LUMTOR-810377 format. One record per residue (C-alpha): x, y, z; residue in three letters. Coordinates in steps of 0.25 Angstrom, whole numbers, plus 2048, in hexadecimal, padded with zeros to 3 digits. Example, Ala and Ser with C-alpha at 12.3 -4.5 7.8 and 13.67 -1.06 7.14 Angstrom:
BEGIN
8317EE81FALA/8377FC81DSER/
***
This chain:
BEGIN
800800800MET/80680D7FCASP/80581A804VAL/7F9822800PRO/7FC8307FCLEU/7EF8367FAASP/7ED839809ALA/7F984180BVAL/7FC8487FDTHR/7F5855801ASN/7FA85680FMET/80685D815SER/81185581BPRO/80C857829SER/7FE853825GLU/80184781EALA/80083B827PRO/80D83682EPHE/80A827828LEU/80582181CPRO/7F981781CHIS/7FD80A823GLU/8007FD81BALA/8027F3826PRO/80C7E7823LEU/80B7DB82CARG/8187D9834MET/8187CE83FGLU/8247CB848PRO/82C7BE843GLN/82C7B184AASN/83B7AE84CLEU/83979F850HIS/83379B843GLN/83579C834GLN/82F7A882DPRO/8257A8821ASP/82E7AB815ARG/8227AC80CHIS/8297A2802GLY/8367AA801ARG/8437A3801PRO/84C7A280CPHE/85A79C80AARG/85E7A37FCVAL/8567B07F8LEU/8557B67EAASP/85E7C17EDTHR/8697B97F3THR/8777BA7ECPRO/87B7AD7E6LYS/8897AC7ECTHR/8847B07FALEU/8877A2800TRP/8957A37FBLEU/8977B1801ARG/8937AD80EARG/89C7A180ELEU/8A87AA80BPHE/8A47B4816VAL/8A17A9821PHE/8AB79F81DGLY/8B77A981CSER/8B37AF82AALA/8B37A1830LEU/8C179E829ALA/8C77AB82FLEU/8C17A883CTHR/8C679A83DGLY/8D479F839PHE/8D37AA844GLY/8CF79F84EILE/8DB79784BTYR/8E57A384CARG/8DE7A885AILE/8DF79A85FASN/8EE79B85CGLN/8EE7A8865VAL/8E77A4871PHE/8E7794871ASN/8F679186CSER/8F9788878LEU/8EB782879GLY/8DD78587CVAL/8DA78E887SER/8CC79488CTHR/8CF7A2889LEU/8D579E87BGLY/8C8797877VAL/8C07A387BILE/8C87AC874VAL/8C87A2867LEU/8B87A2868ILE/8B87B1869LEU/8C17B385DPHE/8B97A9855ALA/8AC7B1856ILE/8B47BF855LEU/8BC7BA849GLY/8B07B4842PHE/8A97C2844TRP/8B57C983DILE/8B87BF833ALA/8A97C082ELEU/8A97CF82DSER/8B67CE825PHE/8B17C381BTHR/8A47CA81ASER/8AC7D7816SER/8B37D080BLEU/8A77CD805GLY/8A37DC806GLY/8B07E0800PHE/8AD7D77F4VAL/89F7DD7F3SER/8A37EB7F5LEU/8AF7EB7EAILE/8A67E47E0THR/89A7EE7E3ARG/8907E47E9GLY/8877E67F4GLY/87B7E87ECLEU/8727DC7E6GLY/8637DC7E4LEU/8657E47D7GLY/8697F17DEILE/8727FA7D7HIS/87A8067DCARG/87780F7D1ASP/86F8107C5GLY/8608147C4ALA/8588127D0LEU/84E8077CFPRO/83F80B7CFVAL/8388077DDLEU/82B8007DCLYS/8267FF7EBALA/8258087F7ARG/830808801THR/82F80E80FALA/83A815815VAL/83B813824LEU/84281C82EMET/84181883CPRO/845821847THR/846821856TYR/84882E85DASN/851833853GLU/85384184EASP/847843844PRO/84E84E83CGLU/85A846839ARG/853838837VAL/84883F82DLEU/854846826GLY/85A839822GLY/84C83481ELEU/84B841815LYS/85883E80EALA/85383080BILE/846836806TYR/84D8407FDASP/8568367F8SER/84B82C7F4ILE/8448387EELEU/85083B7E5ALA/84E82C7DFTHR/8418307DAGLY/83A8247E2GLN/83582B7EEILE/8278267EBASP/82B8187EFALA/82F81B7FDPHE/828820809ASP/82F824816PHE/82C821824PHE/831827831ILE/82F81C83CLEU/831822849SER/83381A856ASP/83682785DTHR/83382786CTHR/83783686FASN/82B83E86DPRO/83484B869ASP/83A84385FVAL/82D83D85ATRP/82784B857LEU/834850850GLN/833843847GLU/825848843GLU/82A856841ARG/836850839ALA/82D847831PHE/82485382CLEU/83085B829ALA/83484F820LEU/82784F819ARG/82885D817ARG/83685D812ALA/833852808THR/826857804GLY/821849805ASP/81684580FASP/812838808ARG/81E82F80AARG/824833817ILE/81E82E824PHE/82082E833TYR/81C82483DARG/82082484CARG/81D817855ARG/81881B862HIS/81D80D867GLN/82A80A861ASN/8297FA863THR/8357F285FASP/83D7FE85BARG/8427FF84CLYS/83D7F2848ALA/82F7F584EGLY/82F802847ASN/8317FC83ALEU/8287F183CGLY/81D7FB840ASP/81E802832TRP/81E7F582BVAL/8117F1832THR/80B7FE82FARG/810802821PHE/8187F781CGLY/80E7F2811ASP/8107FF809SER/81E7FD807TYR/8267F2800GLN/8337F7806GLN/8387FE812MET/845806814LEU/849806823THR/852811828LEU/858815835ASP/85782383AALA/865827835ASP/863820827SER/865826819VAL/86381F80CMET/8658237FEASP/8598237F5GLY/85F81C7EASER/8648117F3LEU/85780F7F9ILE/85080F7EBVAL/85A8047E7ARG/8587FB7F3VAL/84A7FC7F3VAL/8497F87E4SER/8527EC7E7ALA/8487E77F1MET/83C7EA7E8GLU/8437E17DDASN/8467D67E7HIS/83A7D17EEGLU/8417C77F7GLY/84A7D27FDVAL/8457D680BGLY/8507E080FLEU/85B7E8808ILE/8657EE812GLN/86E7FA80DTHR/87B7FE813LEU/87A80A81CPRO/88681381CVAL/88981B829ILE/88A82A825VAL/88983782CGLY/893835837GLY/89A84083EARG/8A083B84ATHR/8AD832849LEU/8A582684EPHE/89A828844ALA/8A482B839ARG/8AC81E83CMET/89F81683BGLN/89C81D82EGLN/8A981B828PHE/8A980C82CALA/89C80A827GLY/89E810819ARG/8AC80A817VAL/8AA7FC81ETYR/89B7FC81DGLY/89A7F880FPRO/8A47ED810LEU/89D7E781CILE/88F7E9815ALA/8937E3808HIS/8997D780FGLY/88D7D3816ILE/8847D680AALA/88D7CE802TRP/88A7C180BTRP/87D7C5811HIS/8767C4803GLY/8677C3805SER/8687C1814GLU/86D7CF818GLY/86A7D7824ASN/8627E3828TYR/8687EF830TRP/85C7F6834GLY/85C80282AHIS/85F80681CASN/8597FA816ALA/84D7F780DVAL/8437ED812ILE/8387E580BARG/82C7EA814THR/8257DC812ARG/8317D4815ALA/8337DC822PHE/8257DB826ALA/8247CC823GLU/8317C782AGLN/8377D2833ALA/82D7D383EGLY/8367D384BLEU/8317CB857PRO/8347CF865HIS/83F7C586BLEU/83C7BE878LYS/8427C3884GLY/8457D188AARG/84F7DB883PRO/85A7DC87FPRO/8597CE878PHE/84A7CD879GLY/83F7D7874GLY/83E7DE867HIS/84A7DB85DILE/8547E785DLEU/85C7E5851SER/8517E2848HIS/8577E483BASP/8607D783BPHE/8547CF840VAL/84A7D5835GLU/8547D282AALA/8567C482FALA/8467C2830LEU/8447C7822MET/84F7BE81DARG/8497B2824ARG/83C7B581DGLY/8437B480FGLY/8457C380CTRP/8537C6808ALA/85B7D080FILE/8667D8807HIS/8707E3809MET/8757EC7FEVAL/8827F3803PRO/8867F77F5GLY/87D8037F5LEU/8808107FDPHE/87681A801GLY/87281480FSER/87681C81ATYR/87681D82AGLU/87D824835GLU/88681F840SER/88582284FPRO/88E82D853PRO/89682685ESER/89B81A864LEU/89181C870THR/88581D866ASP/88A81185FVAL/88A80986CALA/87B80D86FILE/877808862ARG/87F7FC863ASP/8797F8870ARG/86C7F7869ARG/8717F085DTRP/8797E6867CYS/86C7E386EGLN/8647E1861GLY/8707D885AASN/8717CF867LEU/8627CE867GLN/8647C685AHIS/8697BA862ALA/85A7B7864LYS/8577B8855ILE/8627B0850LEU/85A7A3852GLY/84D7A884ATHR/84979E841LYS/84B79F831GLY/8567A9832LEU/8607A9827HIS/86E7A682CTRP/8737B3827VAL/8697BA82FSER/86D7B383BARG/87B7B7837THR/8777C6837HIS/8727C5844MET/87E7BD84ALEU/8867C8844THR/87E7D384BGLY/8807CC858ILE/88F7CA856GLY/8917D8853SER/88F7DB861TYR/8937CE868ILE/8A17CF861MET/8A47DB86BSER/8A37D3878PRO/8AA7C8870LEU/8B67D186CTRP/8B77D687ALEU/8B77C8880LEU/8C27C4875PHE/8CA7D087ALEU/8C97CC889LEU/8CC7BE887PHE/8D87C187FGLY/8DD7C988AILE/8DA7BD894LEU/8E27B488BILE/8EE7BE88ASER/8ED7BF899LEU/8ED7B089AGLN/8F97B0891SER/9007BA899HIS/9007B28A6PHE/9027A589FTYR/9117A189EHIS/912797892PRO/91C78C892GLU/92178B885TYR/92877E887PHE/920775891GLY/924769898THR/92176088CLYS/92B75F881PRO/928768875THR/92F76E869LEU/92577A869TYR/922785874PRO/914787879HIS/911795875TRP/90879F87EPRO/8F979F87CARG/8F87AD877VAL/9007AC869ASP/9037BB866PRO/9077B9858VAL/8FB7B1854GLN/8F27BC85CALA/8F97C7853LYS/8F57C0847PHE/8E77BD84BVAL/8E57CC84FPHE/8EA7D1842ILE/8E27C783AGLY/8D57CB842THR/8D87D9840MET/8DA7D7831GLY/8CD7D0830ILE/8C67DB839LEU/8CB7E7830LEU/8CB7E0823ALA/8BD7E5820PRO/8C27F4822LYS/8CD7F1818PHE/8C37EB80DLEU/8BA7F780FALA/8C680080CPHE/8C97F8800ILE/8BB7F87FBALA/8BA8077FDMET/8C68087F3MET/8BC8027E8PHE/8B180E7EBASP/8B781B7E7ARG/8AB8237EBSER/8AC81E7F9ALA/8BB81E7FALEU/8BB82D7F5ARG/8B08307FFGLY/8B882A80ASER/8C4833807GLY/8CC82A7FFGLY/8D481D801ALA/8DD82480BILE/8D482B814ARG/8CA81E813LEU/8D6815818PHE/8DA81F823LEU/8CB820828SER/8CA810828ILE/8D6810831ILE/8D081B83ALEU/8C381583BGLU/8C980783ETHR/8D380D849LEU/8C7815850ILE/8BD80984EGLY/8C8800854GLY/8C8808860LEU/8BA809861ILE/8B87FA85FALA/8BB7F686EPRO/8B1800874ILE/8A77FB86AALA/8AA7ED86EMET/8A77F187DLEU/89B7F987AILE/8957ED872GLN/8997E387CTHR/8927EB888SER/8867EB87EGLY/8867DC87DVAL/8887DA88CILE/87C7E488FSER/8737DD886ILE/8777CF88BLEU/8747D5899LEU/8657D8894GLY/8667E8892ARG/85D7ED887ASP/8637F887ESER/85680087CGLY/854809870TRP/85B81786FASN/85B820864ALA/86882185CGLN/87082D85EASN/874832850ARG/87A840853GLU/889842856ASP/88984B861GLY/89684E86AARG/898845875VAL/89F849882SER/8AC842886LEU/8A5840894ARG/89983888EGLU/8A382F886VAL/8AB82D892ALA/89F82989AARG/89B81E88FGLY/8A981988CTYR/8B2819898TRP/8AF80A89BVAL/8B580688ETYR/8C280E891THR/8C380789FVAL/8C17FA898PHE/8CC7FC88EGLY/8D580189ALEU/8D37F48A1LEU/8D47EC895LEU/8E27F3892ALA/8E77F08A0ALA/8E37E289FALA/8EA7E0891ALA/8F77E8896TRP/8F87DF8A2SER/8F77D3899VAL/9007D788FSER/9067E4888HIS/9047DD87BALA/8F67DA87ELEU/8F47E8881PHE/8F97ED874LEU/8F17E386DTRP/8E47E8874MET/8E87F6872THR/8DD7F9867PRO/8D27F4870VAL/8D77FA87DLEU/8DA808876LEU/8CB808871GLY/8C680687ELEU/8CF80F886VAL/8CC81A87DLEU/8BD81787DALA/8B9825882ILE/8C182D878PRO/8BD82486DLEU/8AE82686FALA/8B0835871ALA/8B8836864VAL/8B082D85BTHR/8A383485FALA/8A984285CSER/8A3849850ARG/8AF85284FASP/8B984784DVAL/8B0840843GLY/8AE84C83BLEU/8BD85083CGLY/8C1842836LEU/8B784482BARG/8BD852827ARG/8CB84B827ALA/8C584181DGLY/8C5834826PHE/8B982B828LEU/8B283081CLEU/8A7829813ILE/8A282C806GLU/89483080BGLU/89983C812GLU/8A4841808THR/89A83F7FCALA/88C83D802PRO/8828377F9PRO/87583F7F7PRO/86D838802ILE/87783C80CLEU/87784A807ARG/86884A809LEU/86A845817ALA/87584F81AGLU/86C85A816GLU/86185681EASN/86A85582AGLU/86F863827ARG/861869827LEU/85E861834ARG/86B86783ATHR/867875835GLU/85987383BALA/85E870849LEU/86587D849HIS/85A885844ALA/85689184EPRO/84788C84FHIS/84787D853GLN/83A877854PRO/83886F862PRO/83D862864SER/83385E86FGLU/82685786AALA/81C85F871PHE/82286C86CALA/82386785ELEU/81486485ELEU/810871864ARG/81887985BTHR/81687284DASP/808871849ARG/80B86983DTHR/81385F845LEU/80785E84FLEU/7FD85B845ASP/80585183EALA/80984A84BHIS/7FA84984FLEU/7F7843841GLY/802838843ALA/7FE833851LEU/7FA825853PRO/7EA822854PRO/7E4825862THR/7E581986CARG/7D981086BLYS/7D280B878ALA/7D97FD87DGLY/7E5800876SER/7F380187EALA/7F480D888ILE/800817887ASP/80481A895ALA/80D824891ASN/80282B889LEU/7F982B894LEU/80383189EVAL/80783B894GLY/7F9841891LEU/7F684289FVAL/80484A8A1LYS/800853895LEU/7F285689BLYS/7F885A8A8GLU/8048628A3ALA/8028718A4PRO/80C873899SER/81486D88EILE/82186E896LYS/81A8678A1ALA/81685C899ALA/82385A893LEU/82A8598A1SER/82084E8A5LYS/81E845898LEU/82883A896THR/82D838888ARG/82382B886GLN/81883388BGLU/81B83F882LYS/81C836876ALA/80E82F87ASER/80683C87BVAL/80C84186ELEU/807835868GLY/7F883986ATHR/7F0844865ALA/7EB846874GLU/7F9848879GLY/7FD85186EVAL/7F085A871ALA/7F485B87FLEU/80385F87BVAL/7FC86A871GLU/7F487087DLYS/7FE871888LEU/80487F88APRO/812882889ASP/
***
């Protein structure tokens, strides 16, 4: 069902309804304990599966196993040269797990390197250039938001709108702002920004806004609510994040690919990080642009039709999502029970379980996102991601999953479990060294022998193992550098070969210092989750403000203390051990200045002016980013305008009649007798009736009560009548 236009054609943007007519699409929670109904679709080999996919997977996993096996043989010579010891076995097991993790990343990057230099990473009939295909069906562009800066979010959405408009195919798209905002002040700012967006585009027919008054199941529930209310009108939906920006031509090409392949359920693009200003954000941006394509090409090379979903910047077939991706609640309490936090991995796995192909197309550029500005902000986000990924342990046993889908989940779990394992490997290595320090070997025992018994820790073999491990660990960066040599535009945008090489060295050195801090942060997150602590749901910080040294010290002193204790332990065992551990120790001891410097916008922009950590998207921005930058410039100017509109919700409604009328027109239906009672609403209405003034009412209302009264015509009427 298409959105009817006759009802809104002659209305102003403020008079037009916030939402189109509903077109419900059934979406039920999936049963994880029984096979799904695939409706006759194949499961093992799909129509869009590459023919040599099995050979690619054999190479990636076979080579990783071979490298791991060789590493185990060498590490056994290091720690168990005299025979088997308990500590040696423990270290051997830890090394096997960690070694396979590193080896798998390396072998996957080899596939990515081949794909990059041969200009692969597309498939599904997608072309990088040439005439744009003509779209036949309707697509909904979905922008979920949760307590974000509305002007910033809708500035990005307007850039996407203008970019699609430039393709000449705007009629194939509708745009939905899907708010889960709980802050009533932000809610009214969203409505004001939404009306402003309609006025700026002159389009009240395809730009819509919906706020959920109960944000059940977070982002997954937000998207699910849209599917069950409006999904039947749209063949595809393009899912975004609040910081997403996507080029219109990229969107048209990917949507067309889905239209032309009925068995494809999801196509994931490669989001490139842009807009970084702090040193940390610029490092993330640089790494994502230089190493990211290599990694993405690698996983797409062997994932094939069993790809993954990263939660945003992806086109999804609405029917496939509704049919297979309904998420159940897991048994038990959070952090492992309840609603599924990292929903994207699970939704992709369930759709593939249902016989839908999941593809990734890293060969197209034009998909962008932003990075948190500091290590602290990443740690906050990672805590939530960590809980979500560990939660997947309860989903691994889902009946009917493809083995590659289970691998995705294991990889997600491993990305956080590896940190405590690295820490254990480090600590047990010290213990073995300590044991060797106090163990006095007898090179020639009582039994006659021609050869001596060497000490348990062989320093020569240890050196070879270390060099080999570091070589495999750093090889993807070298491969990415070589691949950049084949891309003249990207190389030029990065400042040329010399500056690119120096930037890689700089990023590697600083990243190496940060790594042990990140290891401890993730380890503490894992321990916290295992102890049963829920992460909650906080809005993501996307602004790069200045951070005081006192705040940084308060957050990072514990890592410095741990580093000093570890350094003392290593020094007491052996000066050589201390020198071997210097990179780890230095990062921990310098945790406070590292966190402060990497969060600095001045340092980040200074390196940019010096020509380091550059990426093509900032030295030669594509049109979509120029549109986004212009919108951000206008937003910044508006923030410094002499006459600012109020930011408080009551004041906004009382000073803006247009917003007031639009807000009243978008309120949900009046509560019916017998339905659930909102206690916050009842209390809030009483407080409004008893308050002598707006100021007094604001001082008494909680945020939840304020939001509830703003969600009813009665509450809004009381707000209007109260004196100042």
